[in-house]
Legacy VTK file of the C-alpha trace (Angstrom):
# vtk DataFile Version 3.0
C-alpha trace
ASCII
DATASET POLYDATA
POINTS 86 float
-13.534 18.620 5.310
-10.223 19.289 3.627
-7.421 16.861 3.068
-3.782 17.886 3.109
-1.236 15.492 1.659
2.433 15.616 2.667
5.107 15.839 0.011
8.863 16.296 -0.112
10.197 19.434 -1.799
12.576 18.471 -4.600
13.125 21.885 -6.153
12.216 25.523 -5.454
11.735 28.036 -8.281
9.759 31.101 -9.315
7.051 31.125 -11.985
5.125 34.232 -12.996
6.310 35.977 -9.832
5.128 33.175 -7.505
7.248 30.906 -5.341
6.790 27.394 -6.697
8.268 23.996 -6.054
8.434 20.524 -7.484
7.058 18.291 -4.734
7.238 14.484 -4.581
4.176 12.525 -3.467
5.404 8.944 -3.224
7.002 8.900 -6.664
4.720 11.388 -8.399
6.171 14.895 -8.685
3.891 17.908 -9.121
4.453 21.650 -9.356
3.028 23.230 -6.192
2.586 26.862 -5.190
4.829 27.742 -2.234
3.554 31.304 -1.728
2.154 30.441 1.728
5.397 28.727 2.790
8.225 30.988 1.565
10.577 29.612 4.234
10.556 26.051 2.838
13.795 24.583 1.512
14.652 21.625 -0.714
14.456 18.393 1.305
11.760 19.608 3.675
8.171 18.367 3.723
5.065 20.444 3.116
1.382 19.769 3.644
-0.398 20.389 0.326
-4.067 21.162 -0.296
-5.421 21.794 -3.823
-2.020 22.687 -5.250
-0.869 24.977 -2.439
1.637 24.158 0.297
-0.188 25.290 3.440
2.487 24.479 6.022
5.970 23.080 6.469
5.999 19.846 8.469
8.793 17.666 9.768
9.652 14.253 8.362
8.149 12.408 11.352
4.793 14.149 10.901
4.850 13.369 7.163
5.569 9.693 7.934
2.654 9.613 10.376
0.258 10.986 7.747
1.577 8.482 5.163
0.895 5.707 7.688
-2.712 6.864 8.142
-3.224 7.073 4.370
-1.864 3.531 3.956
-4.234 2.263 6.652
-7.171 3.901 4.872
-6.118 2.356 1.546
-5.749 -1.089 3.108
-9.165 -0.831 4.773
-10.692 0.114 1.419
-9.054 -2.869 -0.270
-10.372 -5.204 2.419
-13.857 -3.758 2.053
-13.692 -4.225 -1.735
-12.671 -7.838 -1.353
-15.558 -8.500 1.028
-18.099 -7.005 -1.409
-16.983 -9.052 -4.439
-19.260 -12.005 -5.287
-17.682 -15.366 -4.608
LINES 1 87
86 0 1 2 3 4 5 6 7 8 9 10 11 12 13 14 15 16 17 18 19 20 21 22 23 24 25 26 27 28 29 30 31 32 33 34 35 36 37 38 39 40 41 42 43 44 45 46 47 48 49 50 51 52 53 54 55 56 57 58 59 60 61 62 63 64 65 66 67 68 69 70 71 72 73 74 75 76 77 78 79 80 81 82 83 84 85
């Protein structure tokens, strides 16, 4: 199974001959390879897997994925609370 995380492209640049971008993941910005998504522009969202943008997605799709990730995190927190000794 692979997990792609959506991020918003803040900046597009070239590094060592590769298309790169600074991508925001909920307040954490990382340099991501954009070689597979050369059409992406600043302000758009990309789906990122292991440091590579694998597709351009729209804002609504990114929001949907963020919602699922939040639900998973909340379920994990609930499970943790239930396992703690009282």
